[in-house]
C-alpha positions in Angstrom: 22.8 -20.9 10.9 20.8 -18.4 12.7 20.2 -15.3 10.6 20.1 -12.1 13.0 18.2 -9.1 12.5 20.1 -6.2 10.8 21.5 -3.2 12.8 19.1 -0.9 14.5 20.8 2.2 13.8 17.9 3.6 11.6 15.3 2.6 14.2 15.7 6.1 16.3 15.6 8.3 13.3 12.6 6.6 12.0 10.7 7.1 15.3 11.6 10.7 15.3 10.5 11.2 11.9 7.3 9.5 12.6 6.8 11.6 15.7 7.5 15.0 14.0 5.0 13.8 11.3 2.0 12.9 13.7 -0.8 15.6 13.2 -2.9 16.9 16.0 -6.5 17.1 15.6 -9.6 18.6 17.4 -12.3 16.6 19.0 -13.5 13.5 17.1 -16.8 13.5 15.0 -19.8 12.6 16.9 -22.1 9.5 15.6 -25.4 9.2 16.9 -28.1 6.6 16.9 -30.4 9.3 15.6 -28.6 9.7 12.5 -28.5 5.9 11.8 -32.1 5.5 12.3 -32.9 8.6 9.9 -30.5 6.9 7.3 -32.2 3.4 7.6 -35.7 4.8 7.8 -35.5 7.3 4.7 -37.4 6.4 1.9 -35.2 6.7 -1.4 -35.3 6.0 -4.9 -32.5 4.3 -6.8 -32.5 2.0 -9.7 -30.5 -0.6 -7.7 -30.5 -3.3 -10.7 -29.0 -0.9 -12.9 -25.3 -0.7 -12.3 -24.7 2.5 -14.4 -27.6 4.3 -12.3 -25.8 3.2 -9.1 -22.3 4.3 -10.5 -23.8 7.7 -11.5 -25.1 7.9 -7.9 -21.9 7.2 -6.1 -19.8 9.2 -8.5 -22.2 12.3 -8.0 -22.4 11.8 -4.1 -18.4 12.4 -3.9 -16.4 15.5 -3.7 -14.2 16.6 -6.6 -11.4 15.0 -4.9 -11.0 11.9 -2.8 -8.3 9.8 -1.0 -7.9 6.1 -1.7 -6.2 4.8 1.4 -6.1 1.1 0.8 -3.0 0.0 -1.1 -4.9 -2.4 -3.5 -6.7 0.9 -4.6 -10.3 0.0 -3.5 -12.3 3.3 -2.8 -15.1 1.5 -0.4 -18.7 3.1 0.1 -22.0 1.9 1.4 -25.4 3.2 1.8 -28.8 2.3 2.9 -31.8 2.1 0.4 -35.3 1.7 1.9 -33.8 -0.4 5.1 -31.3 -2.3 3.1 -27.6 -1.9 3.4 -25.5 -2.0 0.1 -21.6 -2.1 0.1 -19.2 -1.8 -2.8 -16.1 -0.3 -4.1 -14.5 1.5 -7.0 -11.2 0.1 -7.6 -8.6 1.7 -9.5 -6.9 -1.4 -10.4 -2.9 -1.1 -11.2 -3.4 -3.1 -14.3 -6.9 -2.1 -15.6 -6.2 1.7 -15.0 -3.4 1.6 -17.8 -6.2 0.2 -20.1 -8.5 3.1 -19.5 -10.7 0.9 -17.3 -11.9 1.0 -13.6 -13.5 -2.0 -11.5 -16.9 -1.2 -10.0 -18.8 -3.4 -7.8 -21.7 -3.4 -5.2 -23.8 -5.9 -3.4 -26.4 -6.3 -0.6 -24.7 -6.4 2.7 -26.5 -9.0 4.4 -26.4 -10.3 8.1 -24.1 -13.6 8.6 -27.6 -15.6 9.1 -28.3 -15.3 5.5 -26.5 -16.4 2.3 -24.4 -13.9 0.6 -26.0 -12.1 -2.0 -24.5 -12.0 -5.5 -22.6 -9.1 -6.4 -22.8 -6.9 -9.4 -19.3 -6.3 -10.8 -18.0 -5.0 -14.2 -15.2 -3.2 -15.6 -16.2 0.4 -16.7 -14.3 2.1 -19.8 -15.1 4.4 -22.6 -17.6 2.0 -24.2 -19.9 2.6 -21.1 -19.2 6.3 -21.3 -16.5 6.3 -18.3 -13.3 7.9 -19.0 -10.1 7.2 -16.7 -7.2 9.8 -17.0 -4.1 9.8 -15.2 -3.4 13.3 -13.8 -0.4 12.7 -11.6 1.7 9.7 -10.9 -0.7 8.5 -8.5 -3.9 10.1 -9.1 -6.7 9.4 -11.6 -9.5 11.4 -12.8 -12.8 9.3 -13.4 -15.6 10.8 -15.3 -19.0 9.9 -16.1 -21.9 12.0 -17.7 -21.3 15.7 -16.1 -19.3 14.6 -13.0 -15.5 14.0 -12.5 -13.9 12.9 -9.4 -10.0 12.8 -9.0 -8.8 9.5 -7.0 -5.7 10.2 -5.4 -3.9 7.2 -4.4 -2.1 6.7 -1.2 1.5 7.5 -1.7 3.8 5.3 0.4 6.7 5.1 -1.9 9.1 6.4 0.6 7.7 4.0 3.4 10.6 1.4 4.2 10.8 -1.0 7.2 13.5 -0.2 9.7 16.6 -2.2 9.4 16.0 -3.8 12.7 12.8 -5.2 11.5 14.4 -7.5 8.8 16.6 -10.4 9.0 19.5 -11.1 6.4 17.0 -13.4 4.3 14.1 -10.9 4.2 13.1 -9.2 1.1 10.8 -6.4 1.3 8.0 -6.4 -1.1 6.2 -3.3 -0.2 4.2 -1.2 2.2 0.6 -1.9 2.9 -2.2 0.5 4.1 -4.9 -1.9 5.2 -8.6 -0.9 5.1 -8.6 -1.1 8.8 -6.3 1.9 8.7 -3.4 -0.2 10.2 -0.2 -0.3 8.1 2.1 -3.2 7.6 5.4 -4.2 5.7 4.8 -7.1 3.2 8.2 -9.3 3.6 9.3 -12.5 2.1 11.9 -14.7 3.8 13.6 -16.2 0.8 15.4 -19.0 2.6 12.3 -20.4 4.4 10.0 -19.2 1.8 7.5 -17.7 3.9 5.7 -14.3 3.9 5.2 -12.1 6.9 3.1 -8.9 7.8 5.2 -6.6 10.0 3.4 -4.0 11.7 4.5 -0.6 10.7 5.5 1.3 13.8 7.5 4.0 11.9 4.0 5.9 12.5 1.7 5.4 15.4 -0.7 2.4 14.6 -4.3 3.3 14.3 -5.0 0.9 17.1 -4.0 0.2 20.6 -2.4 -3.2 21.1 -2.6 -4.9 24.5 -1.0 -8.3 26.0 -3.2 -11.1 25.2 -3.9 -13.6 28.3 -1.5 -16.0 26.6 1.9 -15.5 25.5 3.6 -14.3 28.5 3.4 -10.5 27.0 4.5 -11.5 23.8 1.0 -11.9 22.0 -0.6 -8.7 21.7 -4.2 -7.8 20.2 -5.5 -4.6 18.9 -8.6 -3.3 21.0 -10.2 -1.9 17.9 -9.1 -4.4 15.2 -8.7 -7.6 16.9 -5.4 -8.2 14.9 -3.1 -10.3 16.9 0.7 -9.7 16.6 3.6 -11.3 18.1 6.5 -9.5 19.6 9.6 -11.3 18.0 12.3 -11.9 20.3 15.0 -11.9 17.8 14.0 -8.5 15.9 12.5 -5.4 16.8 9.2 -6.1 15.0 5.6 -7.5 15.6 4.4 -10.0 13.2 0.8 -10.4 12.3 -0.5 -13.8 13.7 -4.0 -13.5 13.7 -7.3 -11.8 12.6 -10.6 -12.4 14.5 -12.6 -15.0 12.8 -16.0 -13.4 12.8 -14.5 -10.4 11.0 -13.2 -12.7 8.3 -16.5 -14.4 7.8 -17.9 -10.7 7.6 -15.6 -9.7 5.1 -15.5 -6.4 6.7 -12.6 -3.9 7.3 -10.9 -5.8 9.9 -10.5 -9.1 8.0 -6.8 -8.8 7.7 -4.5 -7.4 5.0 -4.5 -10.3 2.8 -6.7 -8.1 0.0 -4.5 -4.9 0.2 -1.4 -5.8 -1.3 1.1 -3.0 -2.2 0.4 -2.7 -6.0 1.7 0.6 -6.7 5.1 -0.1 -5.2 6.0 -3.6 -6.3 9.3 -3.4 -8.0 9.4 -5.5 -11.1 8.5 -9.2 -10.5 9.6 -9.3 -7.0 5.9 -10.2 -5.7 5.5 -12.9 -8.5 8.9 -14.2 -8.0 8.1 -14.6 -4.1 4.9 -16.4 -4.9 6.4 -18.8 -7.3 8.9 -19.7 -4.8 6.0 -21.2 -2.8 3.9 -22.2 -5.4 6.0 -23.1 -8.5 3.0 -24.6 -10.3 1.6 -21.0 -10.9 4.4 -20.2 -13.3 2.8 -18.7 -16.5 -0.6 -18.3 -14.7 -0.4 -15.0 -12.8 1.0 -11.7 -13.4 3.2 -9.5 -11.4 0.4 -8.5 -9.0 -0.4 -12.4 -8.2 -3.5 -11.8 -10.4 -5.0 -14.6 -12.7 -6.4 -14.0 -16.1 -10.0 -13.9 -14.7 -9.0 -11.1 -12.2 -9.0 -13.5 -9.2 -5.9 -13.1 -7.0 -3.6 -15.3 -5.2 -4.3 -14.8 -1.4 -1.2 -14.4 0.9 -3.0 -15.2 4.1 -0.5 -16.3 6.5 -2.1 -15.7 9.7 -4.8 -17.5 11.9 -8.6 -16.7 12.0 -8.9 -17.1 15.7 -11.8 -17.1 17.9 -10.3 -16.6 21.4 -7.0 -15.6 22.4 -6.0 -19.1 23.8 -5.9 -20.1 20.1 -3.1 -18.1 19.4 -0.9 -19.9 22.2 0.7 -22.1 19.4 2.8 -19.4 18.0 4.3 -18.7 21.3 4.8 -22.5 22.0 6.6 -22.6 18.5 8.8 -19.6 18.9 9.9 -20.8 22.6 10.3 -24.5 21.7 13.8 -25.8 21.9 12.8 -28.4 19.4 12.5 -25.7 16.7 15.9 -25.0 15.3 17.0 -21.2 15.4 17.3 -21.0 11.5 13.4 -21.9 11.5 12.4 -19.3 14.0 10.8 -17.1 11.5 8.6 -19.9 10.1 7.0 -19.8 13.6 4.9 -16.9 12.6 3.5 -17.9 9.3 0.8 -20.5 8.4 0.7 -22.6 5.0 -0.7 -20.6 2.2 -2.8 -23.5 0.7 -3.9 -24.9 4.2 -6.2 -24.4 6.9 -6.0 -20.9 9.0 -8.4 -22.0 11.9 -7.4 -22.4 15.6 -6.3 -26.1 14.7 -3.7 -24.7 12.3 0.0 -25.2 13.0 2.8 -22.6 12.2 5.1 -23.9 9.2 7.7 -24.6 11.5 5.9 -27.2 13.4 4.5 -29.0 10.3 6.2 -32.2 9.4 7.6 -32.4 6.0 7.7 -28.8 5.4 10.8 -26.8 4.3 
């Protein structure tokens, strides 16, 4: 039986609220090659092999209060040291922060023509002189030596998908603020057992999506991010179907939202239960955030790592095929979590032997 999308009565109100919340600003900040060259050429001193020295440098460089936008609570940074670029993050992990710990990691950010450098990563706590104090429900003060910084986490507790974006089978897991600055809703279709990333249009997306040369206007690609979304003809929604493969390989801000789960807003075991519905063998191996004991996380990557817009045409072929039963339409916008995600991938609805 075809599951139709829910009523759209709330959509107009949501869009009006989003428009009212939009903030006007002045001209954008100017970035110059001069500043870039000065940074690269500057001769600096930092004990890069001493993680506590690097942590002290990062913390000392921050103002007294910062905003952590990504919903997996990473505060990203980068710096140039004598011609070499380094990148890393301070992660206020949802589980570790309750134990008085914070994750810190950094690595040499090499070009794709070189092998990846090994990252330095460790959990910091009182044993290393680092304190983690909750000062508000979504704000934590991290202190080391004589410097304290309050990390204000992104409060999306009231952000919900419009009714028109969901089917009767969809279960809302939580809101996602990706490190690309694009927002999504993570949704699980409990009947088909598939995840979807639905573009959050209750606010103006931080990108401009234009029609791809394939898909008859139903496939749109972001000018800045390269994110590809499909305009679902059965619902008032756009579903993420692709991230540009070179961005995924570079592990940059535009590699897709699989690494920015809505940790602060997951209700009970809803996320773990959804994962176990797809991968029951993981029972007893993951916590409510989808994390394993070693800190690794189960990856919910449902989209294609595409190289050319034509690679995405398979999603439109699936969605418009008469051979796909209407009840499996939503499976046209998700790839197998444990399968390949390259341009030769097939949506779940087109794979033989799948649900």
